Biotite code that builds the C-alpha atoms (Angstrom):
import biotite.structure as struc

atoms = struc.array([
    struc.Atom([9.491, -14.202, 9.892], chain_id="A", res_id=1, res_name="GLN", atom_name="CA", element="C"),
    struc.Atom([7.008, -13.735, 7.032], chain_id="A", res_id=2, res_name="VAL", atom_name="CA", element="C"),
    struc.Atom([7.511, -14.068, 3.349], chain_id="A", res_id=3, res_name="GLN", atom_name="CA", element="C"),
    struc.Atom([5.474, -12.735, 0.584], chain_id="A", res_id=4, res_name="LEU", atom_name="CA", element="C"),
    struc.Atom([5.584, -14.225, -2.987], chain_id="A", res_id=5, res_name="VAL", atom_name="CA", element="C"),
    struc.Atom([3.836, -12.560, -5.903], chain_id="A", res_id=6, res_name="GLU", atom_name="CA", element="C"),
    struc.Atom([2.771, -14.372, -8.966], chain_id="A", res_id=7, res_name="SER", atom_name="CA", element="C"),
    struc.Atom([0.836, -13.829, -12.172], chain_id="A", res_id=8, res_name="GLY", atom_name="CA", element="C"),
    struc.Atom([2.630, -10.979, -13.817], chain_id="A", res_id=9, res_name="GLY", atom_name="CA", element="C"),
    struc.Atom([3.292, -10.970, -17.461], chain_id="A", res_id=10, res_name="GLY", atom_name="CA", element="C"),
    struc.Atom([2.703, -9.242, -20.821], chain_id="A", res_id=11, res_name="LEU", atom_name="CA", element="C"),
    struc.Atom([-1.028, -8.267, -21.678], chain_id="A", res_id=12, res_name="VAL", atom_name="CA", element="C"),
    struc.Atom([-2.404, -6.033, -24.408], chain_id="A", res_id=13, res_name="GLN", atom_name="CA", element="C"),
    struc.Atom([-4.103, -2.897, -23.566], chain_id="A", res_id=14, res_name="PRO", atom_name="CA", element="C"),
    struc.Atom([-7.720, -3.452, -22.528], chain_id="A", res_id=15, res_name="GLY", atom_name="CA", element="C"),
    struc.Atom([-6.815, -6.861, -21.355], chain_id="A", res_id=16, res_name="GLY", atom_name="CA", element="C"),
    struc.Atom([-6.894, -8.502, -17.920], chain_id="A", res_id=17, res_name="SER", atom_name="CA", element="C"),
    struc.Atom([-4.373, -10.035, -15.474], chain_id="A", res_id=18, res_name="LEU", atom_name="CA", element="C"),
    struc.Atom([-4.831, -11.484, -12.077], chain_id="A", res_id=19, res_name="ARG", atom_name="CA", element="C"),
    struc.Atom([-1.933, -11.238, -9.537], chain_id="A", res_id=20, res_name="LEU", atom_name="CA", element="C"),
    struc.Atom([-1.666, -13.465, -6.416], chain_id="A", res_id=21, res_name="SER", atom_name="CA", element="C"),
    struc.Atom([0.426, -13.022, -3.311], chain_id="A", res_id=22, res_name="CYS", atom_name="CA", element="C"),
    struc.Atom([1.063, -15.820, -0.899], chain_id="A", res_id=23, res_name="ALA", atom_name="CA", element="C"),
    struc.Atom([2.066, -15.153, 2.652], chain_id="A", res_id=24, res_name="ALA", atom_name="CA", element="C"),
    struc.Atom([4.097, -17.811, 4.469], chain_id="A", res_id=25, res_name="SER", atom_name="CA", element="C"),
    struc.Atom([6.084, -18.136, 7.659], chain_id="A", res_id=26, res_name="GLY", atom_name="CA", element="C"),
    struc.Atom([4.975, -17.283, 11.317], chain_id="A", res_id=27, res_name="THR", atom_name="CA", element="C"),
    struc.Atom([1.692, -15.383, 10.994], chain_id="A", res_id=28, res_name="ILE", atom_name="CA", element="C"),
    struc.Atom([-0.366, -14.779, 14.087], chain_id="A", res_id=29, res_name="PHE", atom_name="CA", element="C"),
    struc.Atom([-2.852, -12.363, 12.397], chain_id="A", res_id=30, res_name="SER", atom_name="CA", element="C"),
    struc.Atom([-3.101, -10.324, 9.393], chain_id="A", res_id=31, res_name="ILE", atom_name="CA", element="C"),
    struc.Atom([-4.458, -6.735, 9.631], chain_id="A", res_id=32, res_name="ASN", atom_name="CA", element="C"),
    struc.Atom([-4.291, -5.915, 6.064], chain_id="A", res_id=33, res_name="ALA", atom_name="CA", element="C"),
    struc.Atom([-2.695, -6.884, 2.765], chain_id="A", res_id=34, res_name="MET", atom_name="CA", element="C"),
    struc.Atom([-2.266, -4.847, -0.223], chain_id="A", res_id=35, res_name="GLY", atom_name="CA", element="C"),
    struc.Atom([-0.511, -3.909, -3.491], chain_id="A", res_id=36, res_name="TRP", atom_name="CA", element="C"),
    struc.Atom([1.995, -1.213, -4.495], chain_id="A", res_id=37, res_name="TYR", atom_name="CA", element="C"),
    struc.Atom([3.599, -0.690, -7.843], chain_id="A", res_id=38, res_name="ARG", atom_name="CA", element="C"),
    struc.Atom([6.557, 1.035, -9.204], chain_id="A", res_id=39, res_name="GLN", atom_name="CA", element="C"),
    struc.Atom([7.160, 2.198, -12.851], chain_id="A", res_id=40, res_name="ALA", atom_name="CA", element="C"),
    struc.Atom([10.474, 2.949, -14.328], chain_id="A", res_id=41, res_name="PRO", atom_name="CA", element="C"),
    struc.Atom([11.585, 6.391, -13.164], chain_id="A", res_id=42, res_name="GLY", atom_name="CA", element="C"),
    struc.Atom([8.822, 6.777, -10.684], chain_id="A", res_id=43, res_name="LYS", atom_name="CA", element="C"),
    struc.Atom([8.391, 6.306, -7.120], chain_id="A", res_id=44, res_name="GLU", atom_name="CA", element="C"),
    struc.Atom([6.644, 3.359, -5.640], chain_id="A", res_id=45, res_name="ARG", atom_name="CA", element="C"),
    struc.Atom([2.908, 4.182, -5.183], chain_id="A", res_id=46, res_name="GLU", atom_name="CA", element="C"),
    struc.Atom([-0.057, 2.648, -3.490], chain_id="A", res_id=47, res_name="PHE", atom_name="CA", element="C"),
    struc.Atom([-2.538, 0.540, -5.604], chain_id="A", res_id=48, res_name="VAL", atom_name="CA", element="C"),
    struc.Atom([-5.101, -1.217, -3.407], chain_id="A", res_id=49, res_name="ALA", atom_name="CA", element="C"),
    struc.Atom([-5.580, -2.684, 0.035], chain_id="A", res_id=50, res_name="ALA", atom_name="CA", element="C"),
    struc.Atom([-7.790, -5.164, 1.895], chain_id="A", res_id=51, res_name="ASP", atom_name="CA", element="C"),
    struc.Atom([-8.524, -4.652, 5.601], chain_id="A", res_id=52, res_name="SER", atom_name="CA", element="C"),
    struc.Atom([-8.843, -8.422, 5.885], chain_id="A", res_id=53, res_name="TRP", atom_name="CA", element="C"),
    struc.Atom([-11.049, -8.797, 8.964], chain_id="A", res_id=54, res_name="SER", atom_name="CA", element="C"),
    struc.Atom([-13.178, -5.723, 8.332], chain_id="A", res_id=55, res_name="GLY", atom_name="CA", element="C"),
    struc.Atom([-13.660, -6.612, 4.708], chain_id="A", res_id=56, res_name="GLY", atom_name="CA", element="C"),
    struc.Atom([-13.242, -3.063, 3.528], chain_id="A", res_id=57, res_name="SER", atom_name="CA", element="C"),
    struc.Atom([-11.095, -2.282, 0.434], chain_id="A", res_id=58, res_name="THR", atom_name="CA", element="C"),
    struc.Atom([-9.232, 0.942, -0.584], chain_id="A", res_id=59, res_name="ASN", atom_name="CA", element="C"),
    struc.Atom([-7.888, 1.916, -4.186], chain_id="A", res_id=60, res_name="TYR", atom_name="CA", element="C"),
    struc.Atom([-5.764, 4.584, -5.712], chain_id="A", res_id=61, res_name="ALA", atom_name="CA", element="C"),
    struc.Atom([-7.769, 6.802, -7.849], chain_id="A", res_id=62, res_name="ASP", atom_name="CA", element="C"),
    struc.Atom([-5.784, 5.792, -10.865], chain_id="A", res_id=63, res_name="SER", atom_name="CA", element="C"),
    struc.Atom([-7.323, 2.105, -10.659], chain_id="A", res_id=64, res_name="VAL", atom_name="CA", element="C"),
    struc.Atom([-10.678, 2.507, -9.261], chain_id="A", res_id=65, res_name="LYS", atom_name="CA", element="C"),
    struc.Atom([-13.329, 0.865, -11.308], chain_id="A", res_id=66, res_name="GLY", atom_name="CA", element="C"),
    struc.Atom([-10.704, -1.287, -13.070], chain_id="A", res_id=67, res_name="ARG", atom_name="CA", element="C"),
    struc.Atom([-8.845, -3.175, -10.401], chain_id="A", res_id=68, res_name="PHE", atom_name="CA", element="C"),
    struc.Atom([-10.432, -5.310, -7.675], chain_id="A", res_id=69, res_name="THR", atom_name="CA", element="C"),
    struc.Atom([-8.644, -6.694, -4.632], chain_id="A", res_id=70, res_name="ILE", atom_name="CA", element="C"),
    struc.Atom([-9.679, -9.865, -2.904], chain_id="A", res_id=71, res_name="SER", atom_name="CA", element="C"),
    struc.Atom([-8.462, -12.322, -0.435], chain_id="A", res_id=72, res_name="ARG", atom_name="CA", element="C"),
    struc.Atom([-8.477, -15.927, 0.602], chain_id="A", res_id=73, res_name="ASP", atom_name="CA", element="C"),
    struc.Atom([-8.089, -15.805, 4.507], chain_id="A", res_id=74, res_name="SER", atom_name="CA", element="C"),
    struc.Atom([-7.712, -19.577, 4.895], chain_id="A", res_id=75, res_name="ALA", atom_name="CA", element="C"),
    struc.Atom([-4.768, -19.514, 2.586], chain_id="A", res_id=76, res_name="LYS", atom_name="CA", element="C"),
    struc.Atom([-3.284, -16.270, 3.634], chain_id="A", res_id=77, res_name="ASN", atom_name="CA", element="C"),
    struc.Atom([-3.491, -14.914, 0.080], chain_id="A", res_id=78, res_name="MET", atom_name="CA", element="C"),
    struc.Atom([-4.373, -11.811, -1.629], chain_id="A", res_id=79, res_name="VAL", atom_name="CA", element="C"),
    struc.Atom([-5.341, -11.064, -5.171], chain_id="A", res_id=80, res_name="TYR", atom_name="CA", element="C"),
    struc.Atom([-5.449, -8.290, -7.541], chain_id="A", res_id=81, res_name="LEU", atom_name="CA", element="C"),
    struc.Atom([-7.653, -8.599, -10.587], chain_id="A", res_id=82, res_name="GLN", atom_name="CA", element="C"),
    struc.Atom([-6.709, -5.912, -13.175], chain_id="A", res_id=83, res_name="MET", atom_name="CA", element="C"),
    struc.Atom([-9.157, -5.319, -15.912], chain_id="A", res_id=84, res_name="ASN", atom_name="CA", element="C"),
    struc.Atom([-9.114, -2.619, -18.671], chain_id="A", res_id=85, res_name="SER", atom_name="CA", element="C"),
    struc.Atom([-5.269, -2.469, -18.399], chain_id="A", res_id=86, res_name="LEU", atom_name="CA", element="C"),
    struc.Atom([-3.514, 0.589, -19.809], chain_id="A", res_id=87, res_name="LYS", atom_name="CA", element="C"),
    struc.Atom([0.135, 1.041, -20.787], chain_id="A", res_id=88, res_name="PRO", atom_name="CA", element="C"),
    struc.Atom([0.569, 3.372, -17.821], chain_id="A", res_id=89, res_name="GLU", atom_name="CA", element="C"),
    struc.Atom([-0.232, 0.359, -15.582], chain_id="A", res_id=90, res_name="ASP", atom_name="CA", element="C"),
    struc.Atom([3.160, -1.050, -16.633], chain_id="A", res_id=91, res_name="THR", atom_name="CA", element="C"),
    struc.Atom([5.150, -1.518, -13.493], chain_id="A", res_id=92, res_name="ALA", atom_name="CA", element="C"),
    struc.Atom([6.614, -3.891, -10.971], chain_id="A", res_id=93, res_name="VAL", atom_name="CA", element="C"),
    struc.Atom([3.784, -4.849, -8.651], chain_id="A", res_id=94, res_name="TYR", atom_name="CA", element="C"),
    struc.Atom([4.692, -5.528, -4.953], chain_id="A", res_id=95, res_name="TYR", atom_name="CA", element="C"),
    struc.Atom([2.562, -7.277, -2.361], chain_id="A", res_id=96, res_name="CYS", atom_name="CA", element="C"),
    struc.Atom([2.540, -5.908, 1.158], chain_id="A", res_id=97, res_name="ALA", atom_name="CA", element="C"),
    struc.Atom([1.199, -7.018, 4.523], chain_id="A", res_id=98, res_name="ALA", atom_name="CA", element="C"),
    struc.Atom([0.920, -6.046, 8.077], chain_id="A", res_id=99, res_name="ARG", atom_name="CA", element="C"),
    struc.Atom([-0.117, -7.840, 11.230], chain_id="A", res_id=100, res_name="SER", atom_name="CA", element="C"),
    struc.Atom([-1.537, -4.634, 13.002], chain_id="A", res_id=101, res_name="LYS", atom_name="CA", element="C"),
    struc.Atom([-2.531, -1.084, 12.374], chain_id="A", res_id=102, res_name="TRP", atom_name="CA", element="C"),
    struc.Atom([0.398, 1.075, 11.741], chain_id="A", res_id=103, res_name="ARG", atom_name="CA", element="C"),
    struc.Atom([-0.712, 3.936, 9.628], chain_id="A", res_id=104, res_name="GLY", atom_name="CA", element="C"),
    struc.Atom([-2.196, 4.789, 6.356], chain_id="A", res_id=105, res_name="SER", atom_name="CA", element="C"),
    struc.Atom([-2.085, 2.440, 3.467], chain_id="A", res_id=106, res_name="TYR", atom_name="CA", element="C"),
    struc.Atom([-0.577, 5.122, 1.367], chain_id="A", res_id=107, res_name="TYR", atom_name="CA", element="C"),
    struc.Atom([2.560, 5.146, 3.431], chain_id="A", res_id=108, res_name="GLN", atom_name="CA", element="C"),
    struc.Atom([5.347, 2.712, 2.970], chain_id="A", res_id=109, res_name="ASP", atom_name="CA", element="C"),
    struc.Atom([5.870, 2.621, 6.692], chain_id="A", res_id=110, res_name="SER", atom_name="CA", element="C"),
    struc.Atom([2.438, 1.261, 7.256], chain_id="A", res_id=111, res_name="ALA", atom_name="CA", element="C"),
    struc.Atom([3.536, -1.989, 6.071], chain_id="A", res_id=112, res_name="TRP", atom_name="CA", element="C"),
    struc.Atom([5.697, -4.694, 7.744], chain_id="A", res_id=113, res_name="GLU", atom_name="CA", element="C"),
    struc.Atom([6.278, -7.113, 5.020], chain_id="A", res_id=114, res_name="TYR", atom_name="CA", element="C"),
    struc.Atom([7.064, -6.896, 1.260], chain_id="A", res_id=115, res_name="TRP", atom_name="CA", element="C"),
    struc.Atom([7.375, -9.325, -1.587], chain_id="A", res_id=116, res_name="GLY", atom_name="CA", element="C"),
    struc.Atom([9.977, -9.194, -4.312], chain_id="A", res_id=117, res_name="GLN", atom_name="CA", element="C"),
    struc.Atom([7.673, -7.883, -6.970], chain_id="A", res_id=118, res_name="GLY", atom_name="CA", element="C"),
    struc.Atom([6.227, -9.202, -10.163], chain_id="A", res_id=119, res_name="THR", atom_name="CA", element="C"),
    struc.Atom([6.462, -7.407, -13.488], chain_id="A", res_id=120, res_name="GLN", atom_name="CA", element="C"),
    struc.Atom([3.321, -6.273, -15.303], chain_id="A", res_id=121, res_name="VAL", atom_name="CA", element="C"),
    struc.Atom([3.756, -5.044, -18.940], chain_id="A", res_id=122, res_name="THR", atom_name="CA", element="C"),
    struc.Atom([0.823, -3.600, -20.781], chain_id="A", res_id=123, res_name="VAL", atom_name="CA", element="C"),
    struc.Atom([1.660, -3.271, -24.449], chain_id="A", res_id=124, res_name="SER", atom_name="CA", element="C"),
    struc.Atom([0.363, -3.883, -27.894], chain_id="A", res_id=125, res_name="SER", atom_name="CA", element="C"),
])
């Protein structure tokens, strides 16, 4: 079993920055990719960013390109999301996700094996 725990959420002003962390624990033989989703009130969960892990490539939703940066620490089985120039529309619960092998597009929920409980990010003045 694999557990994902997010941290770093909180309240930040528009234009500010926040860094989210996700730690994976449990029995992990390999990591194919780790990423982030978010869900705002009244909206469906949406893809934010992903890191291919071994390949080093990254992918971002159009809404966050140029503002968010995903990174990882392979030795610690952790993934991070640096969020800059935050906007009120970024307010959401952010979820960490992971998978041990390729299983579809990052944009699909079914592509991911493991999910964290989420951390709240609120962007407001």
